[in-house]
N, C-alpha and C positions, 0 to 999 in steps of 0.2 A: 440623675436625670429626673426632670420635673414630671408632675402627673400628665400635664398637657401633652409633653414629648411622647410619654408612654402611649397616651390613647391614640395619637397620630401613627405611631408606629404599629400598633395592633390593627388600626383600620387598613394601613397599607398592606399588611400581612394577608388579612382577610380578603382584600381586593385581588391580590396577586395569585390566591389559591382558588379563586373562583374559576369555574370551567369556561365562562364566557371571555375571560381575558385573553387577548391575542398575544400570547408570550412567545407562540412558535414561530411567528411573522416577524422579521426584523423590520424596523422603521426605515423610511428612506434616509439615506445618509444626509441629504440637504435640509432635514428637519429636526427638530428637537423635541422632546417629550410635551413640552409647553405649547409648542406651536400646532401640534395634532396632525391629522390627517385629512386631506381634502378627496372626497369620493369623485372620481372622473366623470361619473354619471350625472348625479345630482348636485354636485359642487357642494355639498354641505361640509362643514368643518367639524371633524370628531376630535375631541380632545380627552374624553374620559378613558380611563383604563377599561372600563366595562363596555365601552363602544365595540360593536362587532364590525370590524373592518379587516378585509384581506388584501394583500399585497400580491400583485402579478409577479411571478418569479422571472419574467421576460422584461417586461416595460418598467416594472417597479412602481407602477401607479396602484392607487388604493380604489376599493369598491367596497360599498357597504352592503350587508346581506339584504337590506330592503330593497335595494335596486336590483340584486341578483336573484330575488325570491328564493333565497336559501334558507332552510330551516336552520335554527339555532344549534340543533344537535349535530347537523352535518358541519356547521362552522366549527364547533367545539372539536370535533375529531381533527379536521384539517388544520386547526391553529395549534394543536398540540403534537402533530406528527411532522417533524422536521424532515422525514425521508419521503414525504409525499409532496409533490410540486403541484402548484396551481397556476393557472394562466387564465387571464380574462378572454372574453369573447373576441376582442380585437386582436389579441395575440395568438390564439389558439391555432388558427390555420397557418399562421406563419411559422410556428413552433413545429407543426406536423411536416410541414414542407422542408424545413431545415433538417429535421431528424431523418426524413426519406433521403434528402441530399447527401447528408453526412453517411448514411448507410451505404448509399451508391458508391461514395468516394472510398470508403473503407473496402467495399467489394473490389473496386477498381485497382486498389493499391495491394490487394491480396494477390489478385490474378497476375498483376505486374511484377510482384516479387517473385511469384511462381516461376513467371517467364524468364525473369532475370537471372534467378538461380539456375535454371536449366540451361540458359545461355552460358553461364559461368561454369558449369560442369562441362559443356560441349567445347568451350574454349580450352579448359584445363586439359581435356583429352586430346586435343588438336595440338596443344603444347607439348604434350608428354611424347606425342607422335612425330613432332617436328623435327627435321633432320637439321642440325646446326653444323656450322663450318667448323666449330672447335672440337665437336665430338668426333667428326670424322677424320679432322686433321690428326687427333690423337690415335685413332685407329691405324690410319695409313702410316704415320710414323713408326709406330710398332711393328707394322709389316716391313717396312723399309730396312729398320734395324735387323730382323730376321733374314732379310735377303742378303745381307752383307755376309760373304763367306770369309772364314778365317784366313784363307791364302791370298786372296785378291785385296781384301781391305776396301773394297768399293761396292756399290750397288750398281742397278741397271741406269742407263742413261737417262731415262724418265726422271723428270723431277717430281718431287712430292707435291708441290702445287698443282702441277697438270693433272696428276692423279686424284688430288683433292677436289678441284674443280669438276672434273668429269664424274667422279663418285656422287658428290652432291648432285648433280644435274641428273644423273640416272636415278638416284633414290627418289628425288622429287618427282620425276617423270612417273616411276612406278606408282608412288602415292597418289598422283592424280589419276591414274588409270585403274586403281585397284577396285573401284565399284563397278568397273565396266566389263561388258560381255559382247562378243560378236556372233550374231546369229546368221547361218546361211540357209538360203532357200527358202526364207520366209515370204510369202507372196506379197509383192509390192503393189501399194495402192495405186489406182489409175488416175486419181485425181491429181490436178496440178496445183491446187491450193495447199499451201504448207500446212496450215492448221489442221485440215481434214486429213492429210497424209500421216501427220505426226499422231492424230488421234486413232487412225486405222492401225498404224504400226504399234501403238500401246495397246490396243485391243487385242492385236495378234499375240503379244507377249504375255498378257494376262491370260489368254486362252491357253498357252502353252504351260503356263504355271498351273492351271486347273488340271491339265492332261498329266502333269507329272506330280501332282499332290503337293504343290507348294503353295502356301498362303500368301497371295500377292494381290494388291489392289493397284488400282491406276496411280493412286498416290506415291506408290513404291518406286514408280518409274520417273525419274528427273528429266530424262531427256532421250530422244531417238535420233538417230542420223543414218541415212543410207550412204554408203561409202563408194566412191567412184562415178564414173559416168553412166547413165542410164542406158540400159540395153535396148536395141530396137526390137528385138525378139521378145514377145510377151511372156514366153514361159522362162525367160531369164531374169532373175532377180538379184539386185546388188545386195552384198553383205548389209546386215543392219547393226550398227552400233548401239547399244543400249547402256544407259547409265543408271545403276539403281541408287536408292537412297541410303543403302547400306551394304558392307560386304557380307552380312549374315544372309540377306536375300540372295545375293549372288552365289554364295557358297552352297546354298540349298538347291539353287538350280542347277548347279553343276554336279551335285550329289545325286539329284534324282532323275537327271536328264536321260539316263539309260532306259526309263520307264517307257520313254517314246518309241525305242526299238522294240519293245514288248507288244506294241499295238499291232493288230493283225494286218492293217494296211499300210504299215511303214514301209517306204521304198517303193510303193507301188506307182508313184508319180513324183514329179518334182516337188508337188506341195507337201508330200509327206516325208520326203527325204531332207529334214531338217537338222542341221548341225550347229555346233557351238565351239567357240574358241576363247581364250583369254585375250584381252586387249594388251598385247606384249609391246614393249619398247624396242627399238631397232636392235639394241644389245641383247635383249632377250631372245629375239628372232635369230640373231647370230648364233647364240649359244644353243638354241634348239636346233638349227641346222647342224652344228657340230655334234651334238648328242645323237641325232639321227644318223650321221656319218658313223659315229662309233657303234651304234646298234647294227647297222649294216654290216660293219667288219665283223663284229661279234657273231653275227648270224652266219655270215660266210665262213668263219673259222669253225663254227659249231656244226656245219653241215655234216650229216652222218650220225650226229647224236640225236636221237629221238627225243622230242619234248623240248627242245632248246629254242627258245624264242625270245627275241629281245625288242623292247620297244622304248621309243623315245618319248619321255614326258617332260612337262615344265620343270626344268632345274634337275632332272635325274634321267639316268638310263636304266631301265629295268630289263 
């Protein structure tokens, strides 16, 4: 290597090591080193490696520190720190807006994913609880097999398909009613406006919840409906069908409902003689009637035995 080449190499190395050299800011892709950089403010062309020019990380245009009124020490810090971004005055506001907008989008996406995951969990729960024809068909077929006697070799005249259809229908009907409860003797609103009547009935149920120590808000009541034709007598109130948002609320209401009877004025008038019942399917009502008859028969047979009392409850006779 010649002495001239060695001298040029040494000068280049010295220039590259100087703090004023913009080695941390990449050049524009459309320019070569020989072309240099044009300051977008003063339009001066800078070609030397020692020229102090900053490149905007957004628009990729260049600005000299003279136009920026920037101290050389600050320029040296910025140009040698690749982890610090710099934006020109024209782009700074745009970048801030974009950052805020991106943050808002991220937050919306986060909330959407939370709601989506909750919906997935809800749907999975519903799918797990869903009654399928195939499941019921398997159960019914097993029941029919057990019905066949060794002697006759045949079962009842009722076909499995009929039983399956009725069973699926019954189970779906019970599933639809599982969050329902029917209240009796709850004072009926005098208003003829549907929204006002619904609001007053909801208020009455939440008030009952407070009286029996059940945590309940208006949002826990999905729907209210008065059953039957309205009575002409003011002191006669139609049954009130209430749909809760979960069977947990309903179970707590039934569990604590006896606390109403502990109130000193319970039963003093129709307004305080409030009752409650499950929203039963026709088949459940029929089964309950049969249980009551069995309870009555047992009570009659046990007459003379002190302390023998039988009651018919939903699904069992005690």
